[in-house]
C-alpha positions in Angstrom: -268.8 -85.7 -110.4 -265.3 -86.2 -109.2 -263.9 -83.9 -111.9 -266.5 -81.3 -111.1 -266.0 -81.6 -107.4 -262.2 -81.4 -107.9 -262.6 -78.2 -109.9 -264.9 -76.7 -107.3 -262.4 -77.6 -104.6 -259.6 -76.0 -106.5 -261.7 -72.8 -107.1 -262.5 -72.7 -103.4 -258.8 -73.0 -102.5 -257.9 -70.2 -105.0 -260.6 -68.0 -103.6 -259.2 -68.5 -100.1 -255.8 -67.4 -101.4 -257.3 -64.2 -103.0 -259.3 -63.4 -99.8 -256.2 -63.9 -97.6 -254.0 -61.8 -99.9 -256.5 -58.9 -100.0 -257.2 -59.2 -96.2 -253.4 -58.9 -95.5 -253.0 -55.9 -97.7 -256.3 -54.1 -97.1 -256.2 -52.4 -100.5 -254.6 -54.0 -103.6 -254.9 -54.2 -107.4 -255.7 -57.4 -109.3 -252.0 -57.5 -110.4 -250.9 -57.2 -106.7 -253.1 -60.1 -105.8 -251.8 -62.2 -108.7 -248.2 -61.6 -107.6 -249.0 -62.4 -104.0 -250.9 -65.6 -104.8 -249.1 -66.9 -107.8 -252.4 -67.2 -109.7 -252.9 -66.0 -113.2 -254.5 -62.6 -113.8 -257.3 -64.3 -115.6 -258.0 -66.5 -112.5 -257.8 -63.6 -110.2 -260.1 -61.5 -112.3 -262.7 -64.3 -112.3 -262.6 -64.8 -108.5 -262.7 -61.0 -107.9 -265.8 -60.9 -110.1 -267.5 -63.5 -107.9 -266.7 -61.5 -104.8 -267.8 -58.2 -106.4 -271.1 -59.9 -107.5 -271.7 -60.9 -103.9 -271.3 -57.3 -102.9 -268.2 -58.0 -100.8 -265.6 -56.1 -102.8 -265.6 -52.5 -104.0 -263.3 -50.7 -106.4 -261.6 -47.5 -105.5 -259.5 -45.0 -107.4 -255.7 -45.4 -107.1 -253.7 -42.8 -105.2 -251.6 -42.5 -108.4 -254.6 -41.1 -110.4 -253.0 -37.7 -110.6 -249.9 -39.0 -112.3 -250.7 -39.8 -115.9 -247.1 -39.9 -117.0 -246.7 -43.6 -116.0 -249.8 -44.8 -117.8 -253.3 -45.6 -116.6 -253.3 -46.2 -112.8 -254.6 -49.6 -111.7 -258.1 -50.1 -110.2 -257.7 -50.8 -106.5 -259.9 -53.3 -104.6 -260.9 -53.5 -101.0 -263.5 -55.3 -99.0 -266.8 -53.6 -98.5 -267.7 -52.4 -95.0 -270.4 -55.2 -94.9 -267.7 -57.9 -95.1 -266.8 -57.4 -91.5 -264.6 -55.6 -88.9 -261.8 -56.4 -86.5 -260.9 -55.2 -83.0 -257.4 -54.5 -81.6 -256.7 -54.3 -77.8 -253.4 -53.1 -76.3 -252.8 -53.6 -72.6 -249.8 -51.6 -71.5 -248.5 -51.6 -68.0 -250.4 -48.3 -67.4 -252.9 -48.0 -70.2 -255.5 -49.8 -72.4 -255.9 -48.9 -76.1 -258.7 -50.0 -78.4 -259.0 -49.8 -82.1 -261.9 -50.9 -84.5 -260.9 -51.3 -88.1 -262.5 -52.6 -91.3 -261.0 -55.1 -93.7 -259.5 -52.4 -95.9 -257.3 -51.5 -92.8 -259.2 -48.3 -92.2 -259.5 -47.3 -88.5 -263.1 -46.6 -87.7 -262.8 -45.8 -84.0 -260.0 -45.5 -81.4 -259.8 -44.8 -77.7 -257.3 -44.9 -74.8 -257.6 -45.1 -71.1 -255.0 -44.8 -68.4 -255.1 -47.7 -66.0 -252.6 -49.8 -64.0 -253.5 -53.2 -65.4 -250.6 -55.2 -63.8 -252.1 -56.1 -60.5 -255.7 -57.0 -61.4 -256.6 -59.0 -64.5 -260.4 -58.6 -63.8 -260.2 -54.8 -63.5 -258.3 -54.5 -66.8 -260.6 -57.0 -68.6 -263.7 -55.2 -67.4 -262.4 -51.8 -68.5 -261.3 -53.2 -71.8 -264.7 -54.7 -72.4 -266.4 -51.3 -71.8 -264.0 -49.6 -74.1 -264.6 -52.1 -76.9 -268.4 -51.7 -76.5 -268.1 -47.9 -76.8 -265.7 -48.1 -79.7 -268.0 -50.4 -81.7 -270.9 -48.0 -81.1 -268.7 -45.1 -82.3 -267.7 -47.1 -85.4 -271.4 -48.2 -86.0 -270.3 -51.8 -86.1 -272.5 -54.5 -84.8 -270.9 -57.3 -82.8 -272.1 -59.8 -85.4 -269.8 -58.1 -87.9 -266.6 -58.6 -85.8 -264.4 -61.4 -87.2 -262.1 -61.4 -84.2 -260.4 -59.5 -81.4 -256.6 -59.3 -81.2 -255.3 -58.6 -77.7 -251.8 -57.7 -76.6 -250.4 -58.1 -73.1 -247.0 -56.8 -71.8 -245.6 -60.1 -70.7 -244.6 -63.6 -72.0 -247.5 -65.5 -73.4 -247.5 -69.3 -73.3 -247.9 -70.3 -77.0 -249.7 -73.5 -76.2 -252.8 -72.0 -74.4 -252.4 -68.2 -74.5 -252.0 -67.7 -70.7 -249.6 -65.3 -69.1 -246.4 -67.2 -68.2 -244.6 -65.0 -65.7 -245.2 -64.8 -62.0 -243.7 -61.4 -61.6 -244.0 -59.3 -64.8 -247.8 -59.4 -64.7 -248.5 -60.7 -61.1 -252.2 -60.2 -61.3 -252.5 -62.1 -64.6 -250.6 -65.3 -63.9 -252.4 -68.4 -65.0 -255.3 -66.3 -66.4 -256.7 -67.6 -69.7 -257.0 -64.0 -71.1 -258.5 -65.0 -74.4 -261.3 -67.0 -72.7 -261.9 -64.3 -70.1 -262.3 -61.6 -72.7 -264.3 -63.9 -75.0 -266.8 -64.4 -72.1 -267.2 -60.6 -71.7 -267.5 -59.7 -75.4 -269.0 -62.8 -77.0 -266.4 -62.6 -79.7 -263.4 -64.7 -80.8 -260.2 -63.5 -79.1 -256.5 -64.2 -79.8 -253.8 -63.1 -77.3 -250.2 -62.2 -78.1 -247.3 -60.5 -76.4 -247.5 -56.8 -77.0 -243.9 -56.4 -78.4 -244.7 -59.1 -81.0 -247.7 -57.1 -82.0 -245.6 -54.0 -82.4 -243.3 -55.9 -84.6 -246.2 -57.2 -86.7 -247.6 -53.7 -87.1 -244.2 -52.3 -88.2 -243.9 -55.2 -90.7 -247.3 -54.5 -92.2 -247.5 -50.7 -92.1 -244.3 -49.2 -90.7 -240.5 -49.3 -90.6 -240.4 -53.1 -91.2 -241.9 -53.1 -94.6 -239.7 -54.8 -97.1 -237.5 -56.4 -94.4 -237.3 -60.1 -93.9 -235.2 -60.2 -90.7 -235.5 -57.5 -88.0 -235.6 -56.9 -84.3 -238.3 -54.7 -82.8 -237.7 -53.0 -79.4 -240.4 -51.2 -77.6 -239.0 -48.9 -74.9 -241.8 -48.0 -72.4 -241.8 -48.4 -68.7 -240.9 -51.9 -69.6 -238.8 -52.9 -72.5 -240.2 -55.5 -74.9 -238.5 -57.1 -77.9 -239.6 -59.2 -80.8 -238.0 -61.1 -83.7 -239.1 -61.3 -87.3 -237.5 -64.1 -89.3 -238.1 -64.6 -93.0 -241.0 -62.1 -92.8 -242.8 -63.9 -90.0 -242.9 -63.5 -86.2 -240.6 -65.9 -84.4 -242.0 -66.7 -81.0 -239.7 -69.5 -79.8 -240.8 -72.8 -78.1 -242.7 -71.2 -75.3 -243.5 -67.8 -76.7 -240.7 -65.8 -74.9 -238.3 -65.2 -77.8 -237.1 -61.6 -78.0 -237.4 -60.7 -74.3 -234.6 -58.1 -74.6 -235.8 -56.1 -71.6 -234.7 -58.9 -69.3 -231.2 -59.2 -70.7 -228.9 -59.0 -67.7 -226.4 -56.1 -68.0 -225.3 -55.4 -64.4 -224.6 -58.4 -62.1 -225.1 -56.3 -59.0 -227.6 -53.9 -60.4 -231.1 -53.1 -59.2 -233.6 -55.9 -58.7 -235.9 -56.2 -61.7 -239.6 -57.1 -61.4 -238.8 -60.3 -63.2 -236.7 -61.3 -60.2 -233.2 -60.9 -61.6 -230.8 -58.1 -61.1 -229.5 -55.5 -63.5 -231.9 -56.2 -66.4 -231.9 -53.8 -69.3 -235.3 -52.6 -68.2 -233.9 -51.3 -64.9 -231.4 -49.0 -66.6 -233.1 -48.1 -69.9 -236.9 -48.3 -69.3 -238.7 -44.9 -69.2 -239.2 -45.2 -65.4 -235.4 -45.6 -64.9 -234.6 -42.8 -67.4 -237.0 -40.3 -65.9 -235.8 -41.4 -62.4 -232.2 -40.6 -63.2 -233.1 -37.2 -64.4 -235.4 -36.4 -61.5 -232.9 -37.6 -58.9 -230.5 -34.9 -60.1 -232.9 -32.1 -60.7 -235.2 -32.8 -57.8 -238.2 -32.6 -60.2 -241.0 -35.0 -61.2 -240.7 -34.8 -64.9 -242.6 -37.3 -67.0 -240.9 -39.0 -69.9 -242.7 -36.9 -72.6 -241.4 -33.7 -70.9 -238.0 -35.2 -70.6 -237.9 -35.9 -74.3 -239.0 -32.3 -75.1 -236.2 -31.0 -72.9 -233.7 -33.1 -74.8 -234.9 -31.7 -78.1 -234.5 -28.2 -76.7 -230.9 -28.9 -75.9 -231.0 -29.7 -72.2 -227.7 -31.5 -71.5 -228.9 -33.6 -68.6 -232.0 -34.8 -70.5 -229.8 -35.7 -73.5 -227.3 -37.5 -71.2 -229.8 -39.8 -69.5 -231.5 -40.7 -72.8 -228.1 -41.3 -74.4 -227.1 -43.5 -71.5 -230.2 -45.6 -72.0 -229.4 -45.8 -75.7 -225.9 -47.1 -75.1 -227.3 -49.8 -72.8 -229.9 -50.8 -75.3 -227.2 -50.9 -78.0 -225.1 -53.3 -75.9 -228.1 -55.7 -75.6 -228.8 -55.4 -79.3 -225.1 -56.0 -80.2 -225.3 -59.4 -78.5 -228.5 -60.2 -80.4 -227.0 -59.0 -83.7 -224.1 -61.4 -83.3 -226.6 -64.3 -82.9 -229.4 -63.2 -85.2 -227.7 -61.0 -87.8 -230.8 -58.9 -88.7 -231.0 -56.2 -91.4 -232.8 -53.7 -89.2 -233.3 -52.9 -85.5 -236.6 -50.9 -85.1 -236.9 -48.9 -82.0 -240.5 -48.1 -80.9 -242.3 -47.2 -77.7 -242.4 -43.9 -75.8 -238.7 -43.3 -75.7 -238.3 -43.6 -79.5 -239.7 -40.1 -79.8 -236.3 -38.9 -78.7 -235.0 -39.6 -82.2 -231.3 -39.4 -82.8 -230.7 -38.6 -79.1 -231.5 -42.2 -78.5 -230.8 -43.9 -81.9 -227.2 -42.5 -82.3 -225.9 -44.1 -79.0 -227.7 -47.3 -79.9 -225.9 -47.4 -83.2 -222.5 -46.5 -81.6 -222.9 -49.4 -79.1 -223.7 -51.9 -81.8 -220.7 -50.8 -83.8 -218.5 -51.2 -80.7 -219.7 -54.4 -79.3 -221.1 -56.4 -82.2 -218.8 -58.2 -84.7 -218.0 -55.9 -87.6 -220.0 -57.8 -90.2 -223.1 -57.9 -88.1 -222.8 -54.3 -87.1 -222.3 -53.2 -90.7 -225.4 -55.0 -91.9 -227.9 -53.8 -89.4 -229.7 -50.4 -89.8 -231.1 -48.8 -86.6 -234.3 -46.9 -87.3 -237.2 -45.4 -85.3 -240.6 -47.1 -85.5 -243.1 -45.3 -87.6 -246.3 -46.1 -85.6 -245.5 -44.6 -82.2 -247.8 -45.6 -79.3 -250.2 -47.1 -81.8 -247.9 -49.9 -82.9 -249.1 -52.5 -80.5 -252.8 -51.9 -80.9 -252.5 -51.8 -84.7 -250.5 -55.0 -84.5 -253.5 -56.5 -82.6 -255.6 -55.7 -85.7 -253.0 -57.2 -88.0 -253.0 -60.4 -85.8 -256.6 -61.1 -86.9 -256.3 -59.7 -90.5 -253.2 -61.9 -91.2 -254.1 -65.2 -89.5 -254.1 -68.2 -91.8 -257.3 -69.6 -90.4 -259.0 -66.3 -91.2 -262.7 -66.3 -90.2 -263.2 -63.9 -93.1 -262.9 -66.8 -95.6 -265.8 -68.7 -94.1 -268.0 -65.6 -94.1 -267.0 -64.3 -97.6 -267.0 -67.8 -99.2 -270.5 -68.5 -97.9 -271.8 -65.1 -99.2 -270.1 -65.7 -102.5 -271.6 -69.1 -102.9 -268.3 -71.0 -102.4 -268.0 -74.0 -100.1 -265.9 -73.1 -96.9 
Protein backbone atom coordinates (compact mmCIF):
# COMPACT_ATOMS: atom_id res chain seq x y z
CA UNK A 1 0.00 0.00 0.00
CA UNK A 2 2.80 2.37 0.85
CA UNK A 3 4.46 1.78 -2.49
CA UNK A 4 1.20 2.20 -4.35
CA UNK A 5 0.32 5.30 -2.38
CA UNK A 6 3.75 6.74 -3.04
CA UNK A 7 3.45 6.16 -6.77
CA UNK A 8 0.00 7.76 -6.79
CA UNK A 9 1.34 10.74 -4.85
CA UNK A 10 4.19 11.13 -7.35
CA UNK A 11 1.76 10.90 -10.26
CA UNK A 12 -0.46 13.56 -8.68
CA UNK A 13 2.55 15.83 -8.19
CA UNK A 14 3.62 15.34 -11.81
CA UNK A 15 0.11 16.00 -13.01
CA UNK A 16 0.13 19.26 -11.05
CA UNK A 17 3.33 20.27 -12.85
CA UNK A 18 1.81 19.50 -16.25
CA UNK A 19 -1.38 21.43 -15.42
CA UNK A 20 0.56 24.45 -14.16
CA UNK A 21 2.89 24.44 -17.18
CA UNK A 22 0.01 24.35 -19.65
CA UNK A 23 -2.01 26.86 -17.63
CA UNK A 24 0.91 29.30 -17.74
CA UNK A 25 1.37 28.94 -21.51
CA UNK A 26 -2.21 28.53 -22.68
CA UNK A 27 -1.19 26.47 -25.69
CA UNK A 28 1.82 24.14 -25.75
CA UNK A 29 3.12 20.94 -27.32
CA UNK A 30 4.03 17.84 -25.34
CA UNK A 31 7.68 18.69 -25.92
CA UNK A 32 7.12 22.22 -24.57
CA UNK A 33 5.56 20.78 -21.41
CA UNK A 34 8.39 18.27 -20.99
CA UNK A 35 10.98 21.06 -21.21
CA UNK A 36 9.06 23.27 -18.78
CA UNK A 37 8.51 20.55 -16.17
CA UNK A 38 11.67 18.48 -16.56
CA UNK A 39 9.53 15.35 -16.94
CA UNK A 40 10.21 12.76 -19.60
CA UNK A 41 8.14 12.87 -22.78
CA UNK A 42 6.77 9.43 -21.93
CA UNK A 43 5.51 10.68 -18.54
CA UNK A 44 4.06 13.82 -20.10
CA UNK A 45 2.27 11.82 -22.80
CA UNK A 46 0.75 9.51 -20.17
CA UNK A 47 -0.49 12.40 -18.03
CA UNK A 48 -1.80 14.26 -21.07
CA UNK A 49 -3.66 11.10 -22.02
CA UNK A 50 -5.42 11.09 -18.64
CA UNK A 51 -6.46 14.71 -19.04
CA UNK A 52 -7.67 14.15 -22.60
CA UNK A 53 -9.63 11.12 -21.44
CA UNK A 54 -11.38 13.30 -18.89
CA UNK A 55 -12.37 15.70 -21.67
CA UNK A 56 -10.26 18.52 -20.24
CA UNK A 57 -7.63 18.85 -22.96
CA UNK A 58 -8.05 19.31 -26.70
CA UNK A 59 -5.58 19.12 -29.53
CA UNK A 60 -5.24 21.87 -32.09
CA UNK A 61 -3.26 22.38 -35.25
CA UNK A 62 0.08 24.15 -34.92
CA UNK A 63 0.40 27.60 -36.49
CA UNK A 64 3.42 26.20 -38.32
CA UNK A 65 1.28 23.73 -40.28
CA UNK A 66 1.83 25.60 -43.51
CA UNK A 67 5.62 25.20 -43.30
CA UNK A 68 6.50 21.62 -44.16
CA UNK A 69 10.18 22.43 -44.75
CA UNK A 70 11.04 21.98 -41.09
CA UNK A 71 9.34 18.62 -40.67
CA UNK A 72 6.03 17.62 -39.21
CA UNK A 73 4.65 20.40 -36.97
CA UNK A 74 3.92 19.45 -33.35
CA UNK A 75 0.40 18.83 -32.11
CA UNK A 76 -0.54 21.63 -29.74
CA UNK A 77 -2.55 21.16 -26.57
CA UNK A 78 -4.87 23.49 -24.67
CA UNK A 79 -7.55 23.20 -22.03
CA UNK A 80 -11.09 22.69 -23.19
CA UNK A 81 -13.53 25.53 -22.54
CA UNK A 82 -15.22 23.33 -19.94
CA UNK A 83 -12.06 23.36 -17.78
CA UNK A 84 -12.82 26.88 -16.57
CA UNK A 85 -12.35 30.60 -17.11
CA UNK A 86 -10.67 33.55 -15.41
CA UNK A 87 -11.56 37.22 -15.02
CA UNK A 88 -9.25 40.24 -15.10
CA UNK A 89 -10.16 43.64 -13.61
CA UNK A 90 -8.14 46.83 -14.12
CA UNK A 91 -8.95 49.91 -12.03
CA UNK A 92 -7.20 52.93 -13.51
CA UNK A 93 -7.47 56.38 -11.96
CA UNK A 94 -10.16 57.18 -14.54
CA UNK A 95 -11.40 53.85 -15.94
CA UNK A 96 -12.35 50.25 -15.23
CA UNK A 97 -11.45 47.47 -17.67
CA UNK A 98 -12.79 43.89 -17.57
CA UNK A 99 -11.63 40.85 -19.52
CA UNK A 100 -12.91 37.26 -19.41
CA UNK A 101 -10.53 34.64 -20.74
CA UNK A 102 -10.39 30.87 -20.98
CA UNK A 103 -7.47 28.68 -19.93
CA UNK A 104 -5.96 28.69 -23.41
CA UNK A 105 -5.42 32.46 -22.90
CA UNK A 106 -8.16 33.34 -25.38
CA UNK A 107 -10.12 36.51 -24.59
CA UNK A 108 -13.82 35.73 -24.63
CA UNK A 109 -15.23 39.16 -23.67
CA UNK A 110 -13.86 42.61 -22.89
CA UNK A 111 -15.34 45.92 -21.79
CA UNK A 112 -14.17 49.35 -20.58
CA UNK A 113 -15.92 52.11 -18.66
CA UNK A 114 -14.73 55.64 -17.85
CA UNK A 115 -15.02 56.39 -14.13
CA UNK A 116 -13.07 58.32 -11.50
CA UNK A 117 -12.45 55.50 -9.05
CA UNK A 118 -10.00 57.29 -6.74
CA UNK A 119 -12.45 58.94 -4.36
CA UNK A 120 -14.99 56.17 -3.78
CA UNK A 121 -14.14 52.50 -3.42
CA UNK A 122 -17.78 51.46 -3.20
CA UNK A 123 -18.74 53.21 -6.43
CA UNK A 124 -15.84 51.62 -8.27
CA UNK A 125 -16.49 48.16 -6.85
CA UNK A 126 -20.21 48.34 -7.67
CA UNK A 127 -19.51 49.38 -11.26
CA UNK A 128 -16.84 46.70 -11.66
CA UNK A 129 -19.26 44.06 -10.38
CA UNK A 130 -21.83 45.07 -12.99
CA UNK A 131 -19.21 45.01 -15.75
CA UNK A 132 -18.04 41.53 -14.73
CA UNK A 133 -21.60 40.20 -14.74
CA UNK A 134 -22.18 41.63 -18.22
CA UNK A 135 -18.87 40.31 -19.57
CA UNK A 136 -19.59 36.80 -18.26
CA UNK A 137 -22.96 36.86 -20.01
CA UNK A 138 -21.31 37.97 -23.25
CA UNK A 139 -18.71 35.21 -22.93
CA UNK A 140 -21.41 32.66 -22.04
CA UNK A 141 -19.47 31.68 -18.95
CA UNK A 142 -21.28 30.64 -15.78
CA UNK A 143 -19.94 31.90 -12.46
CA UNK A 144 -19.29 28.32 -11.36
CA UNK A 145 -16.71 28.03 -14.15
CA UNK A 146 -14.62 30.99 -12.94
CA UNK A 147 -11.44 29.87 -11.19
CA UNK A 148 -10.57 33.32 -9.93
CA UNK A 149 -10.61 37.07 -10.48
CA UNK A 150 -7.39 39.08 -10.77
CA UNK A 151 -7.84 42.73 -9.79
CA UNK A 152 -5.42 45.61 -10.31
CA UNK A 153 -5.43 48.92 -8.40
CA UNK A 154 -3.30 52.01 -9.18
CA UNK A 155 -1.64 52.28 -5.80
CA UNK A 156 0.61 50.43 -3.35
CA UNK A 157 -0.96 47.20 -2.15
CA UNK A 158 0.04 45.80 1.24
CA UNK A 159 1.38 42.34 0.49
CA UNK A 160 0.27 40.80 3.77
CA UNK A 161 -3.47 41.42 3.45
CA UNK A 162 -4.07 43.01 0.03
CA UNK A 163 -5.32 46.36 1.31
CA UNK A 164 -4.47 49.75 -0.20
CA UNK A 165 -1.51 51.18 1.70
CA UNK A 166 -1.46 54.88 0.76
CA UNK A 167 -3.57 57.59 2.36
CA UNK A 168 -3.20 59.95 -0.60
CA UNK A 169 -2.75 58.05 -3.88
CA UNK A 170 -6.16 56.35 -3.56
CA UNK A 171 -7.82 58.33 -0.75
CA UNK A 172 -11.20 56.63 -1.11
CA UNK A 173 -9.68 53.15 -0.83
CA UNK A 174 -7.42 53.42 2.22
CA UNK A 175 -7.82 50.43 4.51
CA UNK A 176 -10.34 48.80 2.15
CA UNK A 177 -9.95 45.03 1.86
CA UNK A 178 -10.56 45.18 -1.87
CA UNK A 179 -10.37 41.43 -2.41
CA UNK A 180 -13.00 40.68 0.24
CA UNK A 181 -15.23 43.53 -0.93
CA UNK A 182 -15.21 42.30 -4.52
CA UNK A 183 -15.56 38.68 -3.41
CA UNK A 184 -18.74 39.58 -1.54
CA UNK A 185 -20.18 41.21 -4.65
CA UNK A 186 -19.24 38.49 -7.12
CA UNK A 187 -19.18 35.32 -5.06
CA UNK A 188 -15.82 34.41 -6.60
CA UNK A 189 -12.23 34.12 -5.39
CA UNK A 190 -10.37 37.44 -5.88
CA UNK A 191 -6.68 38.39 -5.77
CA UNK A 192 -5.54 42.03 -5.69
CA UNK A 193 -2.28 43.42 -7.08
CA UNK A 194 -0.75 46.78 -7.95
CA UNK A 195 -1.64 47.64 -11.55
CA UNK A 196 1.94 48.29 -12.68
CA UNK A 197 2.95 44.86 -11.40
CA UNK A 198 0.16 43.40 -13.52
CA UNK A 199 1.37 45.33 -16.57
CA UNK A 200 4.84 43.88 -16.04
CA UNK A 201 3.39 40.38 -15.66
CA UNK A 202 1.43 40.70 -18.91
CA UNK A 203 4.48 41.94 -20.81
CA UNK A 204 6.48 39.05 -19.35
CA UNK A 205 3.94 36.48 -20.55
CA UNK A 206 2.71 37.94 -23.84
CA UNK A 207 4.64 41.10 -24.69
CA UNK A 208 7.97 42.89 -24.71
CA UNK A 209 9.26 41.07 -21.62
CA UNK A 210 9.24 37.61 -23.17
CA UNK A 211 12.65 36.01 -22.89
CA UNK A 212 13.92 38.56 -20.36
CA UNK A 213 14.87 37.64 -16.81
CA UNK A 214 15.42 41.12 -15.36
CA UNK A 215 13.50 44.18 -16.49
CA UNK A 216 11.76 47.36 -15.39
CA UNK A 217 8.22 48.11 -16.51
CA UNK A 218 7.02 51.72 -16.46
CA UNK A 219 3.39 52.63 -17.07
CA UNK A 220 2.95 56.31 -18.03
CA UNK A 221 -0.66 57.33 -17.56
CA UNK A 222 -2.11 60.16 -15.47
CA UNK A 223 -0.03 58.50 -12.78
CA UNK A 224 3.28 56.76 -13.36
CA UNK A 225 3.62 53.21 -12.10
CA UNK A 226 6.67 51.01 -12.06
CA UNK A 227 7.39 47.33 -11.51
CA UNK A 228 10.46 45.12 -11.27
CA UNK A 229 10.90 41.62 -12.66
CA UNK A 230 13.86 39.73 -11.15
CA UNK A 231 14.88 36.27 -12.36
CA UNK A 232 11.65 36.06 -14.36
CA UNK A 233 9.39 36.80 -11.38
CA UNK A 234 7.71 39.90 -10.01
CA UNK A 235 9.64 41.52 -7.18
CA UNK A 236 7.23 43.22 -4.77
CA UNK A 237 9.51 44.18 -1.89
CA UNK A 238 8.78 43.77 1.81
CA UNK A 239 5.51 45.70 1.83
CA UNK A 240 4.52 45.55 -1.84
CA UNK A 241 5.79 49.00 -2.89
CA UNK A 242 8.86 48.02 -4.90
CA UNK A 243 9.12 49.85 -8.23
CA UNK A 244 7.12 52.99 -7.34
CA UNK A 245 9.07 55.00 -9.90
CA UNK A 246 6.39 57.67 -10.28
CA UNK A 247 7.11 58.95 -6.80
CA UNK A 248 10.84 59.34 -7.29
CA UNK A 249 11.63 62.91 -6.29
CA UNK A 250 13.23 64.91 -9.13
CA UNK A 251 12.62 68.54 -8.12
CA UNK A 252 13.03 69.55 -4.48
CA UNK A 253 10.86 72.64 -4.89
CA UNK A 254 8.56 71.23 -7.56
CA UNK A 255 4.80 70.87 -7.50
CA UNK A 256 3.16 69.05 -4.64
CA UNK A 257 2.33 65.48 -5.65
CA UNK A 258 -0.80 63.63 -4.56
CA UNK A 259 1.48 61.35 -2.52
CA UNK A 260 2.33 64.37 -0.34
CA UNK A 261 5.89 64.96 -1.55
CA UNK A 262 7.16 67.61 -3.95
CA UNK A 263 8.57 67.27 -7.42
CA UNK A 264 7.77 63.60 -8.00
CA UNK A 265 8.32 62.21 -11.49
CA UNK A 266 4.54 61.96 -11.88
CA UNK A 267 4.15 65.74 -11.51
CA UNK A 268 6.43 66.41 -14.49
CA UNK A 269 5.98 63.37 -16.76
CA UNK A 270 2.50 61.97 -16.13
CA UNK A 271 0.01 62.51 -18.93
CA UNK A 272 -1.85 65.20 -16.97
CA UNK A 273 1.37 67.17 -16.57
CA UNK A 274 2.40 66.68 -20.20
CA UNK A 275 -0.97 67.74 -21.62
CA UNK A 276 -1.08 70.62 -19.14
CA UNK A 277 2.29 71.95 -20.34
CA UNK A 278 1.07 71.89 -23.94
CA UNK A 279 -2.32 73.45 -23.15
CA UNK A 280 -0.76 76.22 -21.08
CA UNK A 281 1.13 77.44 -24.16
CA UNK A 282 -1.54 76.87 -26.80
CA UNK A 283 -4.51 77.81 -24.66
CA UNK A 284 -6.26 74.64 -25.80
CA UNK A 285 -7.72 71.66 -23.98
CA UNK A 286 -6.02 68.88 -25.91
CA UNK A 287 -6.28 65.34 -24.54
CA UNK A 288 -3.19 63.15 -24.44
CA UNK A 289 -4.24 61.03 -27.45
CA UNK A 290 -4.63 64.20 -29.56
CA UNK A 291 -1.30 65.48 -28.29
CA UNK A 292 0.46 62.29 -29.35
CA UNK A 293 -1.17 62.50 -32.78
CA UNK A 294 0.08 66.09 -33.15
CA UNK A 295 3.59 64.95 -32.24
CA UNK A 296 3.47 62.22 -34.90
CA UNK A 297 2.40 64.85 -37.44
CA UNK A 298 5.45 66.96 -36.60
CA UNK A 299 4.06 69.57 -34.20
CA UNK A 300 7.20 70.93 -32.51
CA UNK A 301 5.52 71.90 -29.22
CA UNK A 302 3.86 68.51 -28.84
CA UNK A 303 7.17 66.81 -29.55
CA UNK A 304 8.94 69.04 -27.04
CA UNK A 305 6.64 68.41 -24.07
CA UNK A 306 6.70 64.65 -24.70
CA UNK A 307 10.48 64.67 -25.08
CA UNK A 308 10.83 66.63 -21.83
CA UNK A 309 8.77 63.96 -20.10
CA UNK A 310 10.99 61.29 -21.63
CA UNK A 311 14.13 62.97 -20.34
CA UNK A 312 12.70 63.10 -16.82
CA UNK A 313 11.64 59.45 -16.96
CA UNK A 314 15.13 58.60 -18.20
CA UNK A 315 16.76 60.30 -15.21
CA UNK A 316 14.64 58.26 -12.79
CA UNK A 317 15.38 55.09 -14.74
CA UNK A 318 19.11 55.83 -14.83
CA UNK A 319 19.23 55.79 -11.04
CA UNK A 320 17.31 52.53 -10.98
CA UNK A 321 19.58 51.02 -13.65
CA UNK A 322 22.59 51.76 -11.46
CA UNK A 323 21.00 49.83 -8.60
CA UNK A 324 19.15 47.08 -10.47
CA UNK A 325 21.17 46.63 -13.72
CA UNK A 326 18.25 45.32 -15.85
CA UNK A 327 18.43 44.08 -19.41
CA UNK A 328 15.29 45.94 -20.53
CA UNK A 329 13.22 48.96 -19.63
CA UNK A 330 9.69 48.50 -21.00
CA UNK A 331 7.61 51.65 -21.37
CA UNK A 332 3.85 51.16 -21.31
CA UNK A 333 0.76 53.20 -20.57
CA UNK A 334 -0.94 55.91 -22.62
CA UNK A 335 2.18 57.95 -23.38
CA UNK A 336 4.05 54.96 -24.82
CA UNK A 337 2.01 55.45 -28.00
CA UNK A 338 4.32 58.40 -28.75
CA UNK A 339 7.00 55.88 -29.75
CA UNK A 340 10.47 57.25 -30.42
CA UNK A 341 9.38 60.79 -29.54
CA UNK A 342 9.31 59.48 -25.96
CA UNK A 343 11.73 56.54 -26.08
CA UNK A 344 14.71 58.34 -27.64
CA UNK A 345 14.93 60.99 -24.85
CA UNK A 346 14.57 58.24 -22.24
CA UNK A 347 17.50 56.38 -23.79
CA UNK A 348 19.55 59.57 -23.98
CA UNK A 349 19.01 60.33 -20.29
CA UNK A 350 19.94 56.81 -19.26
CA UNK A 351 23.10 57.05 -21.34
CA UNK A 352 23.98 60.37 -19.71
CA UNK A 353 23.14 59.66 -16.08
CA UNK A 354 23.61 55.91 -15.57
CA UNK A 355 27.05 54.38 -15.19
CA UNK A 356 28.31 53.33 -18.65
CA UNK A 357 28.11 49.58 -18.07
CA UNK A 358 24.50 49.74 -16.82
CA UNK A 359 23.47 52.11 -19.63
CA UNK A 360 25.06 49.89 -22.28
CA UNK A 361 23.28 46.78 -21.04
CA UNK A 362 19.71 48.09 -20.85
CA UNK A 363 17.44 48.16 -23.91
CA UNK A 364 14.58 50.68 -23.87
CA UNK A 365 11.51 49.35 -25.70
CA UNK A 366 7.81 50.15 -25.92
CA UNK A 367 5.34 47.75 -24.33
CA UNK A 368 3.42 45.64 -26.81
CA UNK A 369 0.06 45.43 -25.04
CA UNK A 370 -0.91 49.10 -24.78
CA UNK A 371 -3.83 49.95 -22.50
CA UNK A 372 -4.65 46.24 -22.18
CA UNK A 373 -1.42 45.39 -20.33
CA UNK A 374 -2.78 45.75 -16.82
CA UNK A 375 -6.07 43.94 -17.39
CA UNK A 376 -4.31 41.09 -19.22
CA UNK A 377 -1.87 40.94 -16.33
CA UNK A 378 -4.84 40.46 -14.03
CA UNK A 379 -5.72 37.35 -16.05
CA UNK A 380 -2.13 36.14 -15.83
CA UNK A 381 -2.16 36.65 -12.05
CA UNK A 382 -4.72 33.85 -11.76
CA UNK A 383 -3.38 31.68 -14.58
CA UNK A 384 0.15 31.68 -13.14
CA UNK A 385 -0.47 31.43 -9.43
CA UNK A 386 1.21 28.40 -7.85
CA UNK A 387 -1.85 27.51 -5.76
CA UNK A 388 -3.83 27.36 -8.99
CA UNK A 389 -7.47 26.41 -8.33
CA UNK A 390 -7.35 24.75 -11.73
CA UNK A 391 -5.41 21.82 -10.31
CA UNK A 392 -8.10 20.87 -7.82
CA UNK A 393 -10.80 21.05 -10.46
CA UNK A 394 -8.86 19.25 -13.19
CA UNK A 395 -7.35 16.66 -10.85
CA UNK A 396 -10.77 15.77 -9.50
CA UNK A 397 -12.24 15.46 -12.99
CA UNK A 398 -9.29 13.35 -14.14
CA UNK A 399 -9.61 11.01 -11.20
CA UNK A 400 -6.45 12.21 -9.43
CA UNK A 401 -6.26 13.07 -5.77
CA UNK A 402 -5.91 16.90 -5.18
